[in-house]
N, C-alpha and C positions, 0 to 999 in steps of 0.2 A: 504494500500500500504506500502510495506516495505521501511523503511528509508535507504538511502544509507549509507554505512560504512564511517566513517571519514577517511580522507587521512592518510596513514601510516606515522608515524614520522620517520625521517631519522637520527636525533641526539636526545640527551636528551632534556627533557622539562625544560623550564625556572623555576627557583625557585620562590616561592611566593614573591611578592614585588620587583621583578627584575627590573621593569620599573622605580621605584623610584631610585634604585641604578644606573640604566642606566643614568637617568637625572643628578644625582649627579656626575657621572663620566664625563659627557660632560662639566658640569660647572667647574670641576677641570682642565680639559684640557684647557679651556679658561683662567683660572686663571694662569696656568703654562706658557702658551704661548699667551700673549695678542694679538699678531699679527695674531693668527690662526683663520681660519674658521673651523668649525667642520661639517663633512658630514657623513650621513649614506650611505652605498652602499647596496641596497636591490637587491637580485637576484630574481626578481618577478616571474620567471618561476616556482618556487616551490609553490607559493600560490598567485594566481591572486587577491585575496582579498586585498593584500597589495597595488597593483597598483590601485585598485578601490578606496581606501581611498585617495591616492595621487591625482587621477584624479578628484574625486568628490569635494575635498576641494580646487582644483586649487593650491595646494602646489607647490612652486618653485621646479623644478626638471630637470634633464637631462637624457634622454634615451641614454645609451652608444652605442646602435646599430645604432642610427640615430641622429646626432647632429643638424639637422634642427629644426626650431621653431615649426614644425607641423608634427611630426612622426605619423604614423598610430596608432590608438588605439589598434589594434590587435598586433602590434609589441611591443608597450609599455607594454602591459599586461604580456609579457613573457621575458622582457629585463632586464638586470642589470640597475639599476636606482640610480642616485645620488640625495640626498635630503639634503639641508642645515638644520642643527639641531639648530635652533635659539630659544631663550626663548619665543618669541612672538608666535611661531607656535607649541609649545610643545604639546598642546592637540591633534593636528592632527597627528604629527609624532609619538607620543606615541601610538595612535590608529593603525597606520600602522605597527609599530614595534611589536605590539601585535600579528600580523598575522605571525610572524616569529617563533612562538613556535614550536619546534620539527623539524625545517628545517635549513639546512646549508646555510643561505641566508643573514646574517647580518654581515657587517664590519662597523667600524667607523674610519674615517680618519681625522686627525688634520693637517692642512697645511696652509701656507700663501696664497696659490693660491685661486682664485675665483672659483665659481661653473663652469663657462665656461672654465676656464683654466684647472681645474682638469679633466673635461669631455674630453677636447681635448687631455690631456696627456694619459688617460686611453683608449680612443677609439681605437687607433691602436693595442692594446693588445687583443681586442675582437676576431679578426680573424687574425691569424698569418700565416707566411710561415713556415711550418714544413717540413724540408728536401725536399723542392720543391713543397709541396702540401698545399692548404689552410686548416686550422685547427681551429676549434672553441676553443679558449683558455679559459678554464672554471675557471679563477681566482675568479669570484664572488662567486662560490660555495666554502664555507669555508672548506669543506673536501679536496678540491684540492689545496686551496690557499698556505698552507705551502710548499707542494711539488713543486708548480709552482715557488715560490721564490727560493727554493733550487737549481733549475737548471739554474738560470740566471747567465750570465757572469757579472763581475763587471760593464761593460759598460751598459748592460741591466738593472742591478739592479738600477743603478743611474738614468736611464731614466724612469723606472717604477715608482719609488717613488718620484723623483724630490726633492723638498725642504721640503717634509712632515716631521712633527715633530713626528708623531706616526700613526701607523696603527694597530688596534686591531680587532680581529674577534672572533666569537663564535665557540668554539671547539665542538667535538662530545659529550663531557660531559656537554655542555651548560654552560661553564665558559668562561672567557675572556683570550685570549692569545695575545701576541704582536709579530709582525714580526720584523726581524732585518732590520735596516735602512742602506742605503749605506754610505760608508765613504765620497763619493763625489756626491752631487746632480748633475744631468746632464739635459740638455735640453730634451724635449720630443722627442720620436722616430718617424720618418716619416713612417718607416716600420719595422716590427719585424720578424726576421728570426731565427728559431731554427735549429740546426744541427741534424744529425741522432742520436747522443748520447743523446742529450737533449730530443728528441722525445721519444727515447726508455725508458728513465727514467720516463717520464710522463706516458707512458703506464704501466710500472711496478707499479707506484704509484696508478693507478686506478684499478688494478686487483682485489684488495680485495673488493672494492665496487661492482664490476661487479659480483663477486661470491656471495656476500651477496644478491644482487638483484635476482640472480638465485635461491637462497634458499627461499627467500620470495615468489617467483612465483611458484616454483616447489617442494620445500621441506620445507614448512613453519615450520614444527615441529622441524627442526634442529636449527633454529635461534630464534624461538619465545620466549624461556625462557630468553633471554639475553638483557640487556640494549644495545642500539646501540653502545656505546663506547666499551663495553666488547666484543660484537660480532665482531667488527672490530679488536680488539686486538687479539682475538683468530684466526681469519682468517689470519691476518698478520703473526702471529707466525707459523701457519700451512704452509703458503707459503714459509717461510724461511726453514722449514724442508723439504718441497717438493723440493726446490732447492738442499738441502743437498743430498737427495736421487736420484736426477735426474729425478723426476716425471714431465712429460711434458704434454702439451695440455689438452685435456678433462679429463685426469686422475687427474689433479690437483683439479678439482671440487670435485670428489669423495673422494680424500685424505682429502681435507678440511672438507668435511662432517663428516668423521670419526674422525678427529682431534678435531673439534669443539665439538662434542658430548663427546669425551673422550680424554682430553688433556694429560692424563697419559698413553696414548696408547704405547708410546715408552718404558715406564718402566714396562709394563706388561710382565712377564716372557715368556708367550706363544708367544708374538709378537717379542721379542728380536732376535731370530734366523732368523725370516722372514725378519725383517728390515735389519739385518746384511747382509743377502744374497742380498737384494735389493741394499744396499749401495755399495757392492762389484761387482755389475753388474752380479751376478750369476743367477738372475731372473728378470723378469719385474714386474711392479706394478700389471698389469693385472693378473699375475699368482698367486699372493698372496692376491689380493683384497677380494676374497670371505672369506678366512680365517680371515683376519683382520675384515671384516664386522661381522662375527659370534662372534668374541671376543668382539667387541664394543656393539653389541646388547645383549650380555649376561651379560654386566656390568651395574650397575646403572649409570644414567647421572651424570656428574661432573659439 
């Protein structure tokens, strides 16, 4: 019987020895802020083995989708989950953190708040009112997290972080980055509302990953050669150029396919007049797509 393929990694892999560095980082946070509790935020939807470790070990935790003392195991298995990172439980949470390799599912938060207080603070942000409609706010996904923080108003920023001393997350390159903290910590939000502009920015921020997923499913050869962080950078740059040329809707996917394969496309002499005509609205992308495709397919990959 053929073994199933391992799940596809969505970000870079952890470097060897990263768990030791992770534990040292947690110790340094406690040393810097003696009043702080340090928590991991695991987005268990990416790898249910992480939740299985938490559940089997009875590790202290809070499911952000259900703050009751007895949320359903099915919900917990796919929910963002807070776990205190204490020295006494290091062996267990290290095992759980090991299941984050290649997935955008790990943040660490240093805050004077308790586990229950932090869970109550973050719970209202899981499903928000986005321009009048309920919307699952994917802040535990570390690909989305920086864009989420970028769109917050100062009031929302203060309510989201509260008195936190630090919030770090794993980037697409599997390194640590730090989020900007608010100037003024604020009480937790009872309800979170995003206006139309904020929601539009969120949609723009997620477009690159939607296109990358399309490539993995329908055009895997386009994206397979690239590290996840490089693939994202190429698609983001392609989308900026699509905006420049006024390329819209489904044409954006095909443009990204060409650009990812050949980032020098705009500098190719044969492409220059075609793209100049596109930029000046003298033709549509559909009218030159075939010619651009022939150019890209005739060049070695970049």
